[in-house]
C-alpha positions as CSV (number, residue, x, y, z in Angstrom):
1,X,32.6,6.0,-19.2
2,X,31.1,8.7,-21.3
3,X,33.2,11.3,-23.1
4,X,31.6,13.7,-25.6
5,X,34.1,14.5,-28.5
6,X,31.9,17.0,-30.5
7,X,30.7,20.4,-29.4
8,X,27.1,21.0,-28.5
9,X,25.3,23.2,-31.1
10,X,22.1,25.1,-31.4
11,X,20.9,26.1,-34.9
12,X,24.3,25.3,-36.2
13,X,26.2,27.5,-33.8
14,X,28.5,26.1,-31.0
15,X,27.0,26.6,-27.5
16,X,29.2,28.4,-25.0
17,X,32.7,26.7,-25.1
18,X,31.3,23.5,-26.7
19,X,29.9,22.2,-23.4
20,X,31.4,18.8,-23.9
21,X,30.2,16.3,-21.2
22,X,32.0,13.5,-19.5
23,X,31.2,11.0,-16.7
24,X,32.6,7.8,-15.2
25,X,30.4,5.3,-13.5
26,X,31.1,2.3,-11.3
27,X,29.0,-0.2,-9.5
28,X,28.1,-3.9,-9.0
29,X,26.0,-6.2,-11.1
30,X,24.2,-9.4,-10.5
31,X,23.4,-12.0,-13.2
32,X,20.8,-14.7,-12.6
33,X,20.7,-17.5,-15.2
34,X,17.2,-18.6,-15.8
35,X,18.0,-21.4,-18.3
36,X,21.1,-22.3,-20.3
37,X,20.4,-19.5,-22.8
38,X,18.4,-16.8,-20.8
39,X,19.3,-14.6,-17.9
40,X,18.4,-11.4,-16.0
41,X,21.1,-8.9,-15.1
42,X,20.7,-6.2,-12.5
43,X,23.2,-3.3,-12.6
44,X,23.7,-0.3,-10.3
45,X,26.0,2.5,-11.3
46,X,27.1,5.6,-9.4
47,X,28.6,8.4,-11.5
48,X,31.6,10.5,-10.5
49,X,34.1,12.8,-12.3
50,X,31.1,14.4,-14.0
51,X,31.5,17.5,-16.1
52,X,28.9,19.5,-18.1
53,X,26.0,17.1,-17.4
54,X,23.7,16.0,-14.6
55,X,25.3,13.7,-12.0
56,X,23.3,10.7,-10.9
57,X,22.8,7.0,-10.2
58,X,21.5,4.3,-12.6
59,X,19.7,1.0,-12.0
60,X,19.5,-1.2,-15.0
61,X,17.6,-4.4,-15.5
62,X,18.6,-6.4,-18.6
63,X,16.7,-9.5,-19.8
64,X,18.3,-11.8,-22.4
65,X,16.8,-14.7,-24.2
66,X,17.2,-16.3,-27.7
67,X,14.7,-15.4,-30.4
């Protein structure tokens, strides 16, 4: 979920009515454990209830491992 609380500004002036954006996304994710401490996560998100921003879909790939 994304909800913008502050108004958009340009050169210090508020743009239009503040143009506050919001969006909600939902979708599945798949986690593949490679070892006990590392994994790859695939996430797909479809946005809905979008206001004042571009609507779209997201595909994320997350890799986690200890340093």
